[in-house]
N, C-alpha and C positions, 0 to 999 in steps of 0.2 A: 710436609712430607707424609709418607705412608708407612705402614708396617714394612720393615726391611726384610726382604726374602733371604738375605744372606746371614745377617746376625740376629734377626728377630727383634730388633729394637722397636718399641712402641712409643710414639710420642705421647707426652702427658700434658695435661692442662696446667699452665703456670700458676693458676689461682688455687686449684684444689687437688692437684696431683692425680686427677682421674684420667684414665686413658682416653685419648681423643679418637673419634671414629671418622673415617673418611666418607664423605657424601658425594657419590658420583654425579648427583643431579647438579650440584654447584661447584664441584671440584675442591671443596674446602674440608678442613678438619674441624670437627665440632665436639664440644663438651656437652653431654646431655644433662649434666648436673647444674652447671652455672650458666650455660649458654655461650660460653667463650668460643670464638671461632678464629681460625687463622689459615692463611694460604699454605698450600703444600709446597715442598721443596723438591729440587731435582735429585738430590742425593741424601742418603741417610747421614745424619751428623756424627754417627758413631763409627761406621765402617766405610762410608763412601759408596755404599750400594745404590743402585739406580732407584729413584722414586719418581712420582708423577708431579709435574709442576701444575699449579692452578692456572688455567687459562682465562678464567673469568675475572677480569680486573675492573670492569666498568659497571656503573650503576645500571639497573634494568631500564631506566628511562632513556638512557643513552642508546641501549640496544633497540628499544622500540621506536627510536627516532628515525630509523632508516629502513625498518622492515618492509615498508611499502615499496621500496626500491627493489627489493629482492623478489617480490611476488611475480612480477612480469617475466623474470628471468631465473626462475627457481632451479632450473637444471643446469645452470652454468657452473662448470667445475673448474673454470680457469680464473674467474674473477667474481667479485660480489655481485656485479651486474654490469651489463654493457651499456655504454652511453647511448648507442643507437637504439636499443630496445627501450631504455628508460625514457628517452626523448619522444619515442613513438607512442608509448602507452600512457605516459604520465604528463601532468600531475593528476591526482585522484579527483574525479568529478565531484563526489559527495562524501564527506566524512560524517558518520553518525555516531554520536557518543554523548556521554553525560557531561554536564557543565564542569564537573570536578577535574576533567582533563585539560581544561582551557589554559590553566596557568602552570601546567607541568609538562605532560607528554606533548601536547600540541606546541608549546613554547619551544621545547627542545627540538622537536621535529622541524620547526621553521629555522632554527639556528643551524642545525646540521645541513638542511637543504641549501641554505644560503652559503654555507662554508663550502659544500661540494660544488656549488655553482661557481664560486670564485676560484676554486681549484681546477675547474674545467671538466669535472666528471659528469655534470648534467648541464642542460641549457636553460631550464625553467627556474623561476624565482620563488614560487610558493609550492609547498607539498600538496595542499588541498584547495580546490577551487571554492568549495562551499562547505559550511559547517551547519549541521542540524543537531540540536539537542532534543533528545526524546524526553517525554514527560514521565511521571511516576504513577503507577497504578496503586491507589491507596486501598486500605481495608474498607469493609462495608461501613465502618463508623466514621470514615473521612480522614482517618489518621494514617501515618505511615505504618506499613505492616511490621509487626513485631511479635515475637513469641511471647514476650512478657505481657503484651496487651491482649493476646489471644485473638488477634484479628488477621492472622495470616491466611490467605486463600491459596490452597494448593491446586495447581492446574490438573493434577493427575485424575481426581475424581470426575472433573468436568470432561476431560478428554475421554475417559472411560464411558461416561454416560452419553455424551453428545458427539464425540469424535473431535479430532484435532482441527478440522476445517471450521466447524461451528465455533470452537473456542477462538480460533484465529480471527474469524469474521467478527466476533463480538469485540475482541480487542481493537479491531480496526474501526468498527461502527460506533461502539459505545463511548469512545474517548477521542479527544483531540490528540494527535500523535505527539505534539510538542508540549501539551499541558497535562495529559493524564486525567485522573479523577478517581472517585470512589467506586469500588466494585459493587455490582448489583446483580443478584441472581435472576431477577425478572428480565433483565436485558438479554442474557444468554438464552433464555427460554424463547423470547421473541425472535431471536436470530435463528434458532432451531426451526421454528415454525416457518420462517421465510425460506429456508433451505428446502423444507418438505414441500412447500407450495411450488417452488421452482422445479422440484423433481416431478411433481404431477404434470406440470406444463411440458417438460421434456418427454415424459412417457406418452403424452398425447401426440407430440410432434413426431415421435417414432412411427406413428401410423400413417403419416402423410408422405406422399411421394416427393422426392427432391425436385427442385425446379430445374427444368431442362432447357428452357429458353425464356427470353424476356416477354413481358406482357404489360399492357397499359394498367396503370394504377387507378383504382376507383377512389372515392373520397375516404373510405375507411382505410384502404391500404396506404393512402398518402398520410393519413394521421398516424398510423403505426410506423411508417417509414420516417416520419418526422421524429417520433419518440426514439426510434432506433439510433438515428444519427445524432440526436441531441444527447443521448446517453454516451455514445462513443466519444463525442467531442469533449464532454464535460468530465467523464471518467478519466480519460487520458490526461487532460489538463490538471485535474485535482490530484491524481496519483503522482504525477511528476512533482507536484508541490507538497507531497507528503500529507495531503488532506484526504486521508483514507476514509474518514467517517462520511464525508460528502460523496466520495466515490461510491461507497456501498449504498448510500441513500439514492443515488442515481440508478444503481442496479435495481433497487426495489421499485422505483418509479417505472422502470422499463418492464419489469415483471408485471406490474399492474396494467400497463398498456397492452401487453401480450395477452393477459387474462381477459381483458375487456374485448379485444378483437376475437379471441377464440370463442366467445359466447355468441358471435354473429352466425346466423344460419347460412348466409351466402358468402362466407369468408373464402379466401383463396388459400387452400391448405398448403400448397407448395410454397407460397410466400410466407406463410406462418412458420413453416419448417426452416426456411432460410433465415428468418429473424431469430428463431430459437437457436440456431447454430451460432449466430453472432453473439447471442446471450452467453453461450457456453465459452466462447473465445474471451469475452470480457470477464467472465466469472473466474477463469483460470488463474490469474495472478493472485486472487484473493482466497480462493478455495481450491487449490491445485488437485487434491485427491478426488474431490467430488466432481470437479470439472472433467477430469480424466474419465471417470465413470460415465458421466453424461455423454461425453464424446463417443465412447464405445457403444453406449445404448443407441446412439443415432446411426450406428452402422459403420463407423470409421475404424480402420485397422491401425492407422498411425496415431501417434500421440498428438493431443491438442496443442502441445507446446512446439510442435513442428509447423503449426499453422501461422500464417501472417496475422498479426493483430489487426483488427478492423480499423479503417481510416474513415473519418466522417466525410460524407458528401455534402459540401456546403450548400449546393443547390437544393437539396432536400430540406434544408432548414429555412427556406424562403416559402412561406405559406401563400397559397393562391387565394385563401379566404381569411377573413378576419372575424373574430367573435365580437358581437355587440350585445350589450345589456339593453333590453327594451323596457322603458319606463312609461307609465301613464300617470300624468300629474306627479312626476318625480318619485313614483313608487315602482320598484322593479317587479315586472310581471313574468318575464322569461328572458332567455338568451337565444341568439340566433347567429348563424354563420352567413356572412355576406361576401360576395366576390370582392377582392381587394381593390379592384378598379371601378366598383359600382359608384354611380352618381348619387347625389343627395336625394333626388327624386326616387331612384330605385330603392335606396335604403328606407326612405319614408314609406313607400308602397309595400315593401317586404314586411316592415314592422306592423303596419296597419292590418295586413292580411293574416298575421299570426292568429291561431285559434284561441290563444290565451288573451289576445288583445281585441280582436274584432268585435266580440259582444259588448265590450266596454265603450266602443265608439258609436254603437247604434243609437240614433236619435239625438246625437250630440254634435256640437260643432268643433271641428279641429281648429283651435285658435292659433296654435304655434307648434312648430316642430324644431326642437333643438338637437343638433347632431354634433357630437364630439368625435372627430374622425378616429377610427380604430378602437373606440371605447364604448360609446353608448348613444342611444337615440331616445329622446324624451318627448312624448306626445302630450301636449297641453290641450285639454278639452274642457268644454263647459256647456 
């Protein structure tokens, strides 16, 4: 019960006779001296005046066992949730949480879900389709962060120095999402340099005209197109598997491919810009604020998050040429690209004509040519 507005009665703690205070957060009467708590009553025990009843009678784990059912129907003022909406939107695709929830919250959620299913309120059997446990970021010393150990890393100074996107990218790139690992200052510095390098590429791309029509891809463009579609395919796959560190690694590889292509004198600038725009689209889920800036720099008025995420072109991942290592007497001298459908005689001729190889064959007899398809050609001379 509460302080009665009619007779002024104040409930007291039965242990220490200290006045109890009503806490609106949980609807209970609390003793600040000994910690005693009790539910409130409808009426004052002295004069019968009206008081407030405590509505919170269940453990918090019970409450959190069905909250996911309310999310899809949060504005329903007639019922906790409608069966139609729940069946349409649920169960949850992925639940991300610590392992400590497995034997409490998640266990209760499964029980409540199955009970509601049996009662006809929902049609599905499990609350969550998939469970992912996140790892723990340790202190620089490899131990769990603790004030007593003095190894706590506060994100505030890093966000202030590098920005939240660099901090977020480092958390994704520097650690396995499900395993975690020790913090390393050098890691976030490397990520900051990567973002700066990406920005320089985007600044260059802003000077190139957008592509207005299709064109035939040369060998350099095909190589870049392969890198682009390889990145799209693998980043998409890895991100869905919560393998964010390898996703960011693929982004870095793609930036390397763009940088290499941009150094060419006869590059197709419009194609370079097209590939840069796809880079920004792939960048967006990992560094949203930075990607939004890049997208605006490229002249777009709408948000990058209104764009369709790139989809890999599988045909671009089939190379017309294959790289061969060229050996002379089993020692590698160079590498060369050969048409995928080239015959053994053509491969042998191409290897013999290489400027790194031809001088080594002068005045000597070619005794044998060993070709490992798709890998190497070894010229045995004597």
